[in-house]
C-alpha positions, 0 to 999 in steps of 0.5 A, a space after each residue: 495508559 500514560 502514553 495515551 494520556 500524555 498524547 492529549 496534552 499540549 506539546 510543552 506539557 506532553 514533552 515534560 511528562 514523557 521525559 519525567 521518570 514519575 507522574 505528577 500524581 506519584 510525585 505528590 504521593 512520594 513526599 509528605 504534604 508539608 514538603 510538597 507544599 513547599 517544593 511544588 513551585 520548583 517542580 515545573 522545569 524552567 527552560 531557556 527562552 529559545 526552547 520555550 519559544 520553540 515549544 509554542 511555535 508553529 513548528 510541527 510536533 516532530 520538529 519541536 521535539 527534535 529542537 528541544 532534544 538537541 538543545 536541551 537533552 543532548 547539550 545539557 544532559 546526555 552529552 555532558 554525562 558521556 563526556 564526564 564518564 568517558 574522560 574519567 576512564 581515559 576514553 575519547 568518545 566521538 559523536 559523528 552524527 552530531 557533525 553540525 553540517 549533518 545536523 543542519 541538513 537533517 533539520 532542513 528535511 521535511 517531516 515525511 522523510 524523517 518518519 515513515 509510519 511508525 518507523 523512525 530514522 527512515 532516511 538514515 536507514 535508507 542511507 545505510 541499507 547497502 552496508 547493513 544486514 536486514 536484521 540490523 535495519 529492523 532493530 528498534 532503537 536501543 539506548 545505553 541503559 542498564 538492567 535496573 529492573 532486573 537488578 532491583 529484583 535480584 543482586 541489588 534487592 537487599 541494598 534497596 531494602 536497606 537504604 530505603 528502609 525508614 529504620 535506617 533514616 536515610 530518607 527523612 520522614 519529614 520529607 518522604 512518605 514511607 508508605 508510598 515507598 514501601 508500596 513501590 518496593 513491594 510492587 516492583 519485587 512482585 513484578 506487578 509494576 516497573 518502578 526501577 526509575 523512581 527507586 533508582 533516584 531514591 537509592 541515589 539520594 539515600 546513598 548520598 544522604 548516608 554519607 553527607 548527613 553525618 558531616 561535620 562543620 563545613 570547610 570553606 576553601 579556595 578553588 584554583 579558579 579563585 572561587 570560594 567553595 564549601 566542602 563537608 568533612 565527614 567521619 
């Protein structure tokens, strides 16, 4: 249902909604009314001028999405995470399809060559057809996601219940609506809904808060670059 509702929105709103891990309605339900009133002005994303201009331009929806994906999601999100995590494990990761000449060529192509009905990457599939088996060519796009949905119903179930429990104090009742969080957990456990993305965000925050909420007096120190930084020394 959300997919169809999103499709009726103006492009800029549709793009933000499709990329969000929770709906605006759920976001409001997750927090107390007092906190929502204070934080709601920060919920709308603020993009650089070129991205905002592209969203409101006369480009086709596909070209708008391609530009924003390349300029924002890849450059400021996915590639950053891949680079950090790969280098942390002494891996050299390359992205050959992001060679600037190939990107510029793909951007110059008409929409009809990029989509063929509901088939994505149509021209790319044609280009590699001679090298790959038919079964591979028919596969759907598959990202590097982890099976959170199954983990939260299995091996991580106890961890979720522990960290997100109001009794443990990792999620402040002044900020979070624990009735909503409890509902999400139950619905996910029962298989009624897939709330893995939202539960993952809550779990990350709760785990971070469990470490730093007991911090002692922050220590100010001088970084090698000359910047002054603050680090909490905790028990």
